[in-house]
Backbone atoms as SQL, in Angstrom:
CREATE TABLE atoms (id INTEGER PRIMARY KEY, chain TEXT, resi INTEGER, resn TEXT, atom TEXT, x REAL, y REAL, z REAL);
INSERT INTO atoms VALUES
  (1, 'A', 1, 'MET', 'N', -24.575, 8.975, -7.505),
  (2, 'A', 1, 'MET', 'CA', -24.655, 7.735, -8.329),
  (3, 'A', 1, 'MET', 'C', -23.649, 7.964, -9.457),
  (4, 'A', 2, 'LEU', 'N', -22.913, 6.901, -9.799),
  (5, 'A', 2, 'LEU', 'CA', -22.039, 6.925, -10.915),
  (6, 'A', 2, 'LEU', 'C', -22.822, 6.999, -12.195),
  (7, 'A', 3, 'GLY', 'N', -22.333, 7.761, -13.153),
  (8, 'A', 3, 'GLY', 'CA', -22.966, 7.826, -14.453),
  (9, 'A', 3, 'GLY', 'C', -22.818, 6.486, -15.163),
  (10, 'A', 4, 'ALA', 'N', -23.541, 6.436, -16.265),
  (11, 'A', 4, 'ALA', 'CA', -23.546, 5.157, -17.044),
  (12, 'A', 4, 'ALA', 'C', -22.168, 4.872, -17.573),
  (13, 'A', 5, 'ASP', 'N', -21.355, 5.855, -17.782),
  (14, 'A', 5, 'ASP', 'CA', -20.013, 5.573, -18.296),
  (15, 'A', 5, 'ASP', 'C', -18.971, 5.218, -17.126),
  (16, 'A', 6, 'GLY', 'N', -19.475, 5.283, -15.974),
  (17, 'A', 6, 'GLY', 'CA', -18.567, 4.942, -14.800),
  (18, 'A', 6, 'GLY', 'C', -17.484, 6.013, -14.520),
  (19, 'A', 7, 'LEU', 'N', -17.540, 7.094, -15.246),
  (20, 'A', 7, 'LEU', 'CA', -16.585, 8.137, -15.124),
  (21, 'A', 7, 'LEU', 'C', -16.963, 9.300, -14.159),
  (22, 'A', 8, 'GLN', 'N', -18.274, 9.373, -13.894),
  (23, 'A', 8, 'GLN', 'CA', -18.729, 10.553, -13.103),
  (24, 'A', 8, 'GLN', 'C', -19.695, 10.155, -11.969),
  (25, 'A', 9, 'ILE', 'N', -19.662, 11.077, -10.969),
  (26, 'A', 9, 'ILE', 'CA', -20.503, 10.921, -9.797),
  (27, 'A', 9, 'ILE', 'C', -21.251, 12.260, -9.634),
  (28, 'A', 10, 'ASP', 'N', -22.499, 12.235, -9.273),
  (29, 'A', 10, 'ASP', 'CA', -23.192, 13.473, -9.146),
  (30, 'A', 10, 'ASP', 'C', -23.039, 13.927, -7.615),
  (31, 'A', 11, 'ALA', 'N', -23.313, 15.184, -7.369),
  (32, 'A', 11, 'ALA', 'CA', -23.051, 15.825, -6.120),
  (33, 'A', 11, 'ALA', 'C', -23.792, 15.117, -4.933),
  (34, 'A', 12, 'MET', 'N', -25.032, 14.803, -5.183),
  (35, 'A', 12, 'MET', 'CA', -25.817, 14.198, -4.186),
  (36, 'A', 12, 'MET', 'C', -25.308, 12.781, -3.796),
  (37, 'A', 13, 'SER', 'N', -24.833, 12.053, -4.758),
  (38, 'A', 13, 'SER', 'CA', -24.301, 10.700, -4.412),
  (39, 'A', 13, 'SER', 'C', -22.985, 10.837, -3.682),
  (40, 'A', 14, 'LEU', 'N', -22.147, 11.814, -4.036),
  (41, 'A', 14, 'LEU', 'CA', -20.952, 12.054, -3.272),
  (42, 'A', 14, 'LEU', 'C', -21.278, 12.448, -1.865),
  (43, 'A', 15, 'ARG', 'N', -22.227, 13.314, -1.629),
  (44, 'A', 15, 'ARG', 'CA', -22.618, 13.733, -0.301),
  (45, 'A', 15, 'ARG', 'C', -23.106, 12.415, 0.509),
  (46, 'A', 16, 'ALA', 'N', -23.911, 11.577, -0.095),
  (47, 'A', 16, 'ALA', 'CA', -24.510, 10.466, 0.512),
  (48, 'A', 16, 'ALA', 'C', -23.358, 9.494, 0.954),
  (49, 'A', 17, 'MET', 'N', -22.344, 9.358, 0.111),
  (50, 'A', 17, 'MET', 'CA', -21.202, 8.540, 0.383),
  (51, 'A', 17, 'MET', 'C', -20.480, 9.096, 1.605),
  (52, 'A', 18, 'MET', 'N', -20.218, 10.346, 1.578),
  (53, 'A', 18, 'MET', 'CA', -19.437, 11.033, 2.651),
  (54, 'A', 18, 'MET', 'C', -20.241, 10.911, 3.959),
  (55, 'A', 19, 'GLU', 'N', -21.545, 11.176, 3.927),
  (56, 'A', 19, 'GLU', 'CA', -22.344, 11.067, 5.177),
  (57, 'A', 19, 'GLU', 'C', -22.467, 9.600, 5.745),
  (58, 'A', 20, 'ALA', 'N', -22.329, 8.685, 4.889),
  (59, 'A', 20, 'ALA', 'CA', -22.340, 7.303, 5.271),
  (60, 'A', 20, 'ALA', 'C', -20.987, 6.832, 5.770),
  (61, 'A', 21, 'GLY', 'N', -19.978, 7.694, 5.705),
  (62, 'A', 21, 'GLY', 'CA', -18.642, 7.359, 6.246),
  (63, 'A', 21, 'GLY', 'C', -17.815, 6.629, 5.265),
  (64, 'A', 22, 'VAL', 'N', -18.197, 6.577, 3.983),
  (65, 'A', 22, 'VAL', 'CA', -17.434, 5.823, 2.987),
  (66, 'A', 22, 'VAL', 'C', -16.142, 6.689, 2.777),
  (67, 'A', 23, 'ALA', 'N', -15.014, 5.984, 2.741),
  (68, 'A', 23, 'ALA', 'CA', -13.769, 6.692, 2.448),
  (69, 'A', 23, 'ALA', 'C', -13.711, 7.210, 1.063),
  (70, 'A', 24, 'VAL', 'N', -13.473, 8.413, 0.900),
  (71, 'A', 24, 'VAL', 'CA', -13.377, 9.088, -0.431),
  (72, 'A', 24, 'VAL', 'C', -12.255, 10.075, -0.370),
  (73, 'A', 25, 'GLU', 'N', -11.450, 10.167, -1.411),
  (74, 'A', 25, 'GLU', 'CA', -10.473, 11.214, -1.580),
  (75, 'A', 25, 'GLU', 'C', -10.951, 12.133, -2.588),
  (76, 'A', 26, 'VAL', 'N', -10.887, 13.456, -2.261),
  (77, 'A', 26, 'VAL', 'CA', -11.335, 14.444, -3.186),
  (78, 'A', 26, 'VAL', 'C', -10.174, 15.304, -3.701),
  (79, 'A', 27, 'LEU', 'N', -9.938, 15.310, -5.015),
  (80, 'A', 27, 'LEU', 'CA', -8.796, 15.958, -5.614),
  (81, 'A', 27, 'LEU', 'C', -9.342, 17.198, -6.389),
  (82, 'A', 28, 'ASP', 'N', -9.009, 18.388, -5.961),
  (83, 'A', 28, 'ASP', 'CA', -9.538, 19.639, -6.553),
  (84, 'A', 28, 'ASP', 'C', -8.464, 20.179, -7.552),
  (85, 'A', 29, 'VAL', 'N', -8.766, 20.179, -8.842),
  (86, 'A', 29, 'VAL', 'CA', -7.813, 20.577, -9.800),
  (87, 'A', 29, 'VAL', 'C', -7.915, 22.044, -10.214),
  (88, 'A', 30, 'ARG', 'N', -8.585, 22.774, -9.451),
  (89, 'A', 30, 'ARG', 'CA', -8.721, 24.238, -9.639),
  (90, 'A', 30, 'ARG', 'C', -7.474, 24.967, -9.178),
  (91, 'A', 31, 'GLU', 'N', -7.372, 26.225, -9.533),
  (92, 'A', 31, 'GLU', 'CA', -6.272, 27.034, -9.107),
  (93, 'A', 31, 'GLU', 'C', -6.511, 27.455, -7.677),
  (94, 'A', 32, 'PRO', 'N', -5.331, 27.769, -6.921),
  (95, 'A', 32, 'PRO', 'CA', -5.490, 28.143, -5.536),
  (96, 'A', 32, 'PRO', 'C', -6.367, 29.302, -5.284),
  (97, 'A', 33, 'TRP', 'N', -6.533, 30.212, -6.159),
  (98, 'A', 33, 'TRP', 'CA', -7.330, 31.394, -5.933),
  (99, 'A', 33, 'TRP', 'C', -8.857, 30.922, -5.982),
  (100, 'A', 34, 'GLU', 'N', -9.107, 29.901, -6.712),
  (101, 'A', 34, 'GLU', 'CA', -10.483, 29.372, -6.799),
  (102, 'A', 34, 'GLU', 'C', -10.770, 28.552, -5.522),
  (103, 'A', 35, 'THR', 'N', -9.862, 27.799, -5.029),
  (104, 'A', 35, 'THR', 'CA', -10.124, 27.048, -3.828),
  (105, 'A', 35, 'THR', 'C', -10.227, 27.916, -2.618),
  (106, 'A', 36, 'ALA', 'N', -9.588, 29.142, -2.677),
  (107, 'A', 36, 'ALA', 'CA', -9.776, 30.081, -1.564),
  (108, 'A', 36, 'ALA', 'C', -11.187, 30.595, -1.440),
  (109, 'A', 37, 'ILE', 'N', -11.985, 30.555, -2.543),
  (110, 'A', 37, 'ILE', 'CA', -13.282, 31.011, -2.566),
  (111, 'A', 37, 'ILE', 'C', -14.227, 29.949, -1.878),
  (112, 'A', 38, 'CYS', 'N', -14.007, 28.666, -2.327),
  (113, 'A', 38, 'CYS', 'CA', -14.826, 27.590, -1.789),
  (114, 'A', 38, 'CYS', 'C', -14.184, 26.272, -2.138),
  (115, 'A', 39, 'SER', 'N', -14.478, 25.257, -1.290),
  (116, 'A', 39, 'SER', 'CA', -13.955, 23.980, -1.564),
  (117, 'A', 39, 'SER', 'C', -14.774, 22.950, -0.800),
  (118, 'A', 40, 'ILE', 'N', -14.519, 21.663, -1.126),
  (119, 'A', 40, 'ILE', 'CA', -15.238, 20.602, -0.479),
  (120, 'A', 40, 'ILE', 'C', -14.287, 19.992, 0.669),
  (121, 'A', 41, 'GLY', 'N', -14.802, 20.217, 1.867),
  (122, 'A', 41, 'GLY', 'CA', -14.086, 19.611, 3.004),
  (123, 'A', 41, 'GLY', 'C', -12.593, 19.634, 3.009),
  (124, 'A', 42, 'SER', 'N', -11.975, 18.472, 3.169),
  (125, 'A', 42, 'SER', 'CA', -10.473, 18.404, 3.260),
  (126, 'A', 42, 'SER', 'C', -9.955, 17.989, 1.887),
  (127, 'A', 43, 'SER', 'N', -10.464, 18.514, 0.807),
  (128, 'A', 43, 'SER', 'CA', -10.003, 18.101, -0.547),
  (129, 'A', 43, 'SER', 'C', -8.543, 18.567, -0.638),
  (130, 'A', 44, 'ARG', 'N', -7.852, 17.831, -1.552),
  (131, 'A', 44, 'ARG', 'CA', -6.410, 18.049, -1.822),
  (132, 'A', 44, 'ARG', 'C', -6.443, 18.883, -3.161),
  (133, 'A', 45, 'ASN', 'N', -5.565, 19.944, -3.134),
  (134, 'A', 45, 'ASN', 'CA', -5.535, 20.820, -4.315),
  (135, 'A', 45, 'ASN', 'C', -4.257, 20.578, -5.074),
  (136, 'A', 46, 'ILE', 'N', -4.423, 20.124, -6.331),
  (137, 'A', 46, 'ILE', 'CA', -3.309, 20.136, -7.301),
  (138, 'A', 46, 'ILE', 'C', -3.851, 20.651, -8.546),
  (139, 'A', 47, 'PRO', 'N', -3.536, 21.882, -8.907),
  (140, 'A', 47, 'PRO', 'CA', -4.090, 22.511, -10.171),
  (141, 'A', 47, 'PRO', 'C', -3.812, 21.588, -11.396),
  (142, 'A', 48, 'LEU', 'N', -4.712, 21.589, -12.322),
  (143, 'A', 48, 'LEU', 'CA', -4.650, 20.753, -13.504),
  (144, 'A', 48, 'LEU', 'C', -3.283, 20.947, -14.267),
  (145, 'A', 49, 'ALA', 'N', -2.768, 22.183, -14.311),
  (146, 'A', 49, 'ALA', 'CA', -1.482, 22.451, -15.016),
  (147, 'A', 49, 'ALA', 'C', -0.289, 21.805, -14.306),
  (148, 'A', 50, 'GLU', 'N', -0.484, 21.451, -13.032),
  (149, 'A', 50, 'GLU', 'CA', 0.634, 20.819, -12.287),
  (150, 'A', 50, 'GLU', 'C', 0.434, 19.298, -12.078),
  (151, 'A', 51, 'LEU', 'N', -0.666, 18.779, -12.540),
  (152, 'A', 51, 'LEU', 'CA', -1.013, 17.415, -12.207),
  (153, 'A', 51, 'LEU', 'C', 0.038, 16.452, -12.719),
  (154, 'A', 52, 'ALA', 'N', 0.485, 16.530, -13.929),
  (155, 'A', 52, 'ALA', 'CA', 1.549, 15.623, -14.456),
  (156, 'A', 52, 'ALA', 'C', 2.765, 15.604, -13.682),
  (157, 'A', 53, 'ASP', 'N', 3.154, 16.807, -13.217),
  (158, 'A', 53, 'ASP', 'CA', 4.396, 16.884, -12.403),
  (159, 'A', 53, 'ASP', 'C', 4.229, 16.457, -10.955),
  (160, 'A', 54, 'ARG', 'N', 2.998, 16.498, -10.490),
  (161, 'A', 54, 'ARG', 'CA', 2.791, 16.217, -9.069),
  (162, 'A', 54, 'ARG', 'C', 1.958, 14.901, -8.851),
  (163, 'A', 55, 'CYS', 'N', 1.792, 14.098, -9.852),
  (164, 'A', 55, 'CYS', 'CA', 1.003, 12.925, -9.823),
  (165, 'A', 55, 'CYS', 'C', 1.515, 11.932, -8.774),
  (166, 'A', 56, 'ASP', 'N', 2.819, 12.006, -8.501),
  (167, 'A', 56, 'ASP', 'CA', 3.472, 11.070, -7.446),
  (168, 'A', 56, 'ASP', 'C', 2.851, 11.385, -6.110),
  (169, 'A', 57, 'GLU', 'N', 2.312, 12.586, -5.865),
  (170, 'A', 57, 'GLU', 'CA', 1.705, 12.853, -4.561),
  (171, 'A', 57, 'GLU', 'C', 0.445, 12.060, -4.360),
  (172, 'A', 58, 'LEU', 'N', -0.068, 11.410, -5.437),
  (173, 'A', 58, 'LEU', 'CA', -1.415, 10.711, -5.332),
  (174, 'A', 58, 'LEU', 'C', -1.153, 9.185, -5.208),
  (175, 'A', 59, 'THR', 'N', 0.042, 8.659, -5.102),
  (176, 'A', 59, 'THR', 'CA', 0.285, 7.229, -5.100),
  (177, 'A', 59, 'THR', 'C', -0.593, 6.586, -4.061),
  (178, 'A', 60, 'GLU', 'N', -0.833, 7.124, -2.892),
  (179, 'A', 60, 'GLU', 'CA', -1.692, 6.513, -1.915),
  (180, 'A', 60, 'GLU', 'C', -3.091, 6.503, -2.302),
  (181, 'A', 61, 'CYS', 'N', -3.471, 7.211, -3.302),
  (182, 'A', 61, 'CYS', 'CA', -4.845, 7.227, -3.768),
  (183, 'A', 61, 'CYS', 'C', -5.159, 6.296, -4.857),
  (184, 'A', 62, 'ALA', 'N', -4.254, 5.427, -5.249),
  (185, 'A', 62, 'ALA', 'CA', -4.429, 4.568, -6.343),
  (186, 'A', 62, 'ALA', 'C', -5.173, 3.308, -6.083),
  (187, 'A', 63, 'GLY', 'N', -5.663, 3.111, -4.802),
  (188, 'A', 63, 'GLY', 'CA', -6.310, 1.838, -4.437),
  (189, 'A', 63, 'GLY', 'C', -7.747, 1.829, -4.848),
  (190, 'A', 64, 'GLU', 'N', -8.544, 1.234, -3.882),
  (191, 'A', 64, 'GLU', 'CA', -9.958, 1.051, -4.117),
  (192, 'A', 64, 'GLU', 'C', -10.760, 2.331, -3.771),
  (193, 'A', 65, 'THR', 'N', -10.233, 3.134, -2.865),
  (194, 'A', 65, 'THR', 'CA', -11.019, 4.272, -2.403),
  (195, 'A', 65, 'THR', 'C', -11.247, 5.221, -3.640),
  (196, 'A', 66, 'PRO', 'N', -12.462, 5.637, -3.809),
  (197, 'A', 66, 'PRO', 'CA', -12.833, 6.530, -4.959),
  (198, 'A', 66, 'PRO', 'C', -11.987, 7.789, -4.822),
  (199, 'A', 67, 'LEU', 'N', -11.433, 8.183, -5.903),
  (200, 'A', 67, 'LEU', 'CA', -10.711, 9.435, -6.077),
  (201, 'A', 67, 'LEU', 'C', -11.656, 10.391, -6.906),
  (202, 'A', 68, 'VAL', 'N', -12.310, 11.307, -6.195),
  (203, 'A', 68, 'VAL', 'CA', -13.282, 12.143, -6.852),
  (204, 'A', 68, 'VAL', 'C', -12.554, 13.449, -7.262),
  (205, 'A', 69, 'VAL', 'N', -12.593, 13.664, -8.569),
  (206, 'A', 69, 'VAL', 'CA', -11.862, 14.856, -9.056),
  (207, 'A', 69, 'VAL', 'C', -12.829, 16.024, -9.327),
  (208, 'A', 70, 'VAL', 'N', -12.552, 17.223, -8.851),
  (209, 'A', 70, 'VAL', 'CA', -13.463, 18.326, -8.946),
  (210, 'A', 70, 'VAL', 'C', -12.765, 19.510, -9.489),
  (211, 'A', 71, 'CYS', 'N', -13.583, 20.386, -10.242),
  (212, 'A', 71, 'CYS', 'CA', -13.089, 21.693, -10.650),
  (213, 'A', 71, 'CYS', 'C', -14.350, 22.650, -10.538),
  (214, 'A', 72, 'HIS', 'N', -14.342, 23.710, -11.367),
  (215, 'A', 72, 'HIS', 'CA', -15.498, 24.639, -11.217),
  (216, 'A', 72, 'HIS', 'C', -16.830, 24.112, -11.803),
  (217, 'A', 73, 'HIS', 'N', -16.742, 23.640, -13.072),
  (218, 'A', 73, 'HIS', 'CA', -17.999, 23.155, -13.642),
  (219, 'A', 73, 'HIS', 'C', -17.899, 21.642, -14.128),
  (220, 'A', 74, 'GLY', 'N', -16.755, 21.080, -14.038),
  (221, 'A', 74, 'GLY', 'CA', -16.622, 19.635, -14.345),
  (222, 'A', 74, 'GLY', 'C', -15.839, 19.343, -15.600),
  (223, 'A', 75, 'MET', 'N', -15.404, 20.386, -16.320),
  (224, 'A', 75, 'MET', 'CA', -14.650, 20.151, -17.504),
  (225, 'A', 75, 'MET', 'C', -13.196, 19.803, -17.291),
  (226, 'A', 76, 'ARG', 'N', -12.476, 20.633, -16.518),
  (227, 'A', 76, 'ARG', 'CA', -11.093, 20.363, -16.190),
  (228, 'A', 76, 'ARG', 'C', -10.961, 19.015, -15.436),
  (229, 'A', 77, 'SER', 'N', -11.885, 18.826, -14.506),
  (230, 'A', 77, 'SER', 'CA', -11.837, 17.651, -13.710),
  (231, 'A', 77, 'SER', 'C', -12.083, 16.344, -14.548),
  (232, 'A', 78, 'LEU', 'N', -12.953, 16.474, -15.556),
  (233, 'A', 78, 'LEU', 'CA', -13.119, 15.341, -16.439),
  (234, 'A', 78, 'LEU', 'C', -11.892, 15.024, -17.224),
  (235, 'A', 79, 'GLN', 'N', -11.169, 16.108, -17.717),
  (236, 'A', 79, 'GLN', 'CA', -9.897, 15.940, -18.394),
  (237, 'A', 79, 'GLN', 'C', -8.929, 15.230, -17.489),
  (238, 'A', 80, 'ALA', 'N', -8.872, 15.706, -16.267),
  (239, 'A', 80, 'ALA', 'CA', -7.966, 15.139, -15.218),
  (240, 'A', 80, 'ALA', 'C', -8.265, 13.717, -14.899),
  (241, 'A', 81, 'THR', 'N', -9.584, 13.419, -14.868),
  (242, 'A', 81, 'THR', 'CA', -10.047, 12.067, -14.594),
  (243, 'A', 81, 'THR', 'C', -9.595, 11.109, -15.680),
  (244, 'A', 82, 'LEU', 'N', -9.799, 11.542, -16.896),
  (245, 'A', 82, 'LEU', 'CA', -9.354, 10.684, -18.046),
  (246, 'A', 82, 'LEU', 'C', -7.875, 10.436, -18.009),
  (247, 'A', 83, 'TRP', 'N', -7.128, 11.449, -17.757),
  (248, 'A', 83, 'TRP', 'CA', -5.675, 11.358, -17.708),
  (249, 'A', 83, 'TRP', 'C', -5.236, 10.512, -16.550),
  (250, 'A', 84, 'LEU', 'N', -5.836, 10.641, -15.395),
  (251, 'A', 84, 'LEU', 'CA', -5.461, 9.819, -14.252),
  (252, 'A', 84, 'LEU', 'C', -5.785, 8.302, -14.471),
  (253, 'A', 85, 'ARG', 'N', -6.863, 8.051, -15.153),
  (254, 'A', 85, 'ARG', 'CA', -7.147, 6.698, -15.440),
  (255, 'A', 85, 'ARG', 'C', -6.135, 6.081, -16.358),
  (256, 'A', 86, 'GLN', 'N', -5.560, 6.936, -17.305),
  (257, 'A', 86, 'GLN', 'CA', -4.480, 6.447, -18.220),
  (258, 'A', 86, 'GLN', 'C', -3.255, 6.171, -17.429),
  (259, 'A', 87, 'GLN', 'N', -3.106, 6.841, -16.302),
  (260, 'A', 87, 'GLN', 'CA', -1.925, 6.702, -15.455),
  (261, 'A', 87, 'GLN', 'C', -2.104, 5.556, -14.432),
  (262, 'A', 88, 'GLY', 'N', -3.223, 4.856, -14.497),
  (263, 'A', 88, 'GLY', 'CA', -3.467, 3.701, -13.593),
  (264, 'A', 88, 'GLY', 'C', -4.362, 3.959, -12.462),
  (265, 'A', 89, 'PHE', 'N', -4.942, 5.105, -12.410),
  (266, 'A', 89, 'PHE', 'CA', -5.906, 5.457, -11.292),
  (267, 'A', 89, 'PHE', 'C', -7.280, 5.094, -11.780),
  (268, 'A', 90, 'GLY', 'N', -7.580, 3.859, -11.781),
  (269, 'A', 90, 'GLY', 'CA', -8.903, 3.336, -12.218),
  (270, 'A', 90, 'GLY', 'C', -9.997, 3.751, -11.298),
  (271, 'A', 91, 'ASN', 'N', -9.643, 4.232, -10.104),
  (272, 'A', 91, 'ASN', 'CA', -10.673, 4.680, -9.145),
  (273, 'A', 91, 'ASN', 'C', -11.025, 6.136, -9.255),
  (274, 'A', 92, 'ALA', 'N', -10.404, 6.827, -10.258),
  (275, 'A', 92, 'ALA', 'CA', -10.737, 8.267, -10.443),
  (276, 'A', 92, 'ALA', 'C', -12.084, 8.435, -11.158),
  (277, 'A', 93, 'VAL', 'N', -12.889, 9.349, -10.516),
  (278, 'A', 93, 'VAL', 'CA', -14.199, 9.674, -11.109),
  (279, 'A', 93, 'VAL', 'C', -14.343, 11.225, -11.075),
  (280, 'A', 94, 'ASN', 'N', -15.119, 11.724, -12.010),
  (281, 'A', 94, 'ASN', 'CA', -15.342, 13.181, -12.101),
  (282, 'A', 94, 'ASN', 'C', -16.576, 13.600, -11.370),
  (283, 'A', 95, 'LEU', 'N', -16.494, 14.669, -10.591),
  (284, 'A', 95, 'LEU', 'CA', -17.712, 15.213, -9.982),
  (285, 'A', 95, 'LEU', 'C', -18.471, 15.996, -11.096),
  (286, 'A', 96, 'ALA', 'N', -19.553, 15.414, -11.537),
  (287, 'A', 96, 'ALA', 'CA', -20.378, 16.069, -12.579),
  (288, 'A', 96, 'ALA', 'C', -20.899, 17.383, -12.114),
  (289, 'A', 97, 'GLY', 'N', -20.567, 18.424, -12.999),
  (290, 'A', 97, 'GLY', 'CA', -21.016, 19.826, -12.608),
  (291, 'A', 97, 'GLY', 'C', -20.117, 20.591, -11.710),
  (292, 'A', 98, 'GLY', 'N', -19.114, 19.876, -11.187),
  (293, 'A', 98, 'GLY', 'CA', -18.044, 20.456, -10.359),
  (294, 'A', 98, 'GLY', 'C', -18.502, 21.089, -9.077),
  (295, 'A', 99, 'ILE', 'N', -17.679, 21.986, -8.551),
  (296, 'A', 99, 'ILE', 'CA', -18.025, 22.641, -7.261),
  (297, 'A', 99, 'ILE', 'C', -19.262, 23.447, -7.332),
  (298, 'A', 100, 'ASP', 'N', -19.568, 23.876, -8.573),
  (299, 'A', 100, 'ASP', 'CA', -20.871, 24.668, -8.770),
  (300, 'A', 100, 'ASP', 'C', -22.138, 23.759, -8.490),
  (301, 'A', 101, 'ALA', 'N', -22.057, 22.576, -9.001),
  (302, 'A', 101, 'ALA', 'CA', -23.168, 21.647, -8.702),
  (303, 'A', 101, 'ALA', 'C', -23.245, 21.246, -7.227),
  (304, 'A', 102, 'TRP', 'N', -22.053, 21.126, -6.600),
  (305, 'A', 102, 'TRP', 'CA', -21.987, 20.876, -5.168),
  (306, 'A', 102, 'TRP', 'C', -22.699, 22.000, -4.406),
  (307, 'A', 103, 'ALA', 'N', -22.308, 23.282, -4.766),
  (308, 'A', 103, 'ALA', 'CA', -22.894, 24.428, -4.085),
  (309, 'A', 103, 'ALA', 'C', -24.363, 24.506, -4.256),
  (310, 'A', 104, 'LEU', 'N', -24.813, 24.209, -5.484),
  (311, 'A', 104, 'LEU', 'CA', -26.297, 24.297, -5.768),
  (312, 'A', 104, 'LEU', 'C', -27.102, 23.221, -5.095),
  (313, 'A', 105, 'ARG', 'N', -26.572, 21.992, -5.057),
  (314, 'A', 105, 'ARG', 'CA', -27.378, 20.859, -4.564),
  (315, 'A', 105, 'ARG', 'C', -27.011, 20.461, -3.068),
  (316, 'A', 106, 'VAL', 'N', -25.794, 20.650, -2.685),
  (317, 'A', 106, 'VAL', 'CA', -25.451, 20.174, -1.342),
  (318, 'A', 106, 'VAL', 'C', -25.258, 21.260, -0.314),
  (319, 'A', 107, 'GLU', 'N', -24.486, 22.309, -0.733),
  (320, 'A', 107, 'GLU', 'CA', -24.254, 23.437, 0.249),
  (321, 'A', 107, 'GLU', 'C', -24.693, 24.710, -0.346),
  (322, 'A', 108, 'PRO', 'N', -25.959, 25.075, -0.317),
  (323, 'A', 108, 'PRO', 'CA', -26.509, 26.231, -0.960),
  (324, 'A', 108, 'PRO', 'C', -25.974, 27.528, -0.315),
  (325, 'A', 109, 'THR', 'N', -25.356, 27.513, 0.772),
  (326, 'A', 109, 'THR', 'CA', -24.781, 28.697, 1.405),
  (327, 'A', 109, 'THR', 'C', -23.363, 28.921, 0.998),
  (328, 'A', 110, 'MET', 'N', -22.746, 27.927, 0.294),
  (329, 'A', 110, 'MET', 'CA', -21.371, 28.011, -0.215),
  (330, 'A', 110, 'MET', 'C', -21.290, 29.192, -1.189),
  (331, 'A', 111, 'GLN', 'N', -20.223, 29.949, -1.109),
  (332, 'A', 111, 'GLN', 'CA', -19.982, 31.018, -1.984),
  (333, 'A', 111, 'GLN', 'C', -19.698, 30.455, -3.401),
  (334, 'A', 112, 'ARG', 'N', -20.329, 31.079, -4.441),
  (335, 'A', 112, 'ARG', 'CA', -20.187, 30.622, -5.788),
  (336, 'A', 112, 'ARG', 'C', -19.503, 31.738, -6.583),
  (337, 'A', 113, 'TYR', 'N', -18.893, 31.360, -7.678),
  (338, 'A', 113, 'TYR', 'CA', -18.261, 32.361, -8.574),
  (339, 'A', 113, 'TYR', 'C', -18.460, 31.984, -9.956);
């Protein structure tokens, strides 16, 4: 479910959307060493420090499809979500609690760090 601010989605709501076959793009802004430990499905990895330089790689994500941004605990991804919205990605939402919340609530066997 989207938070009251419309900027965040919780892990269970994202899972429900994915299971229902709703088209969702997942952007992981963690470092490659972090995504090597765990990640959500076929997420796209663009580390936060590279996002401004690589934003053009997301042009196909600027439409109606939710662009769910994820990091470890949700802080870097919230920063990225706010920045992406300023760049015209009104569909960008932060995964509240990050990959850690996903592991705790959706994939309890997922490796955590």
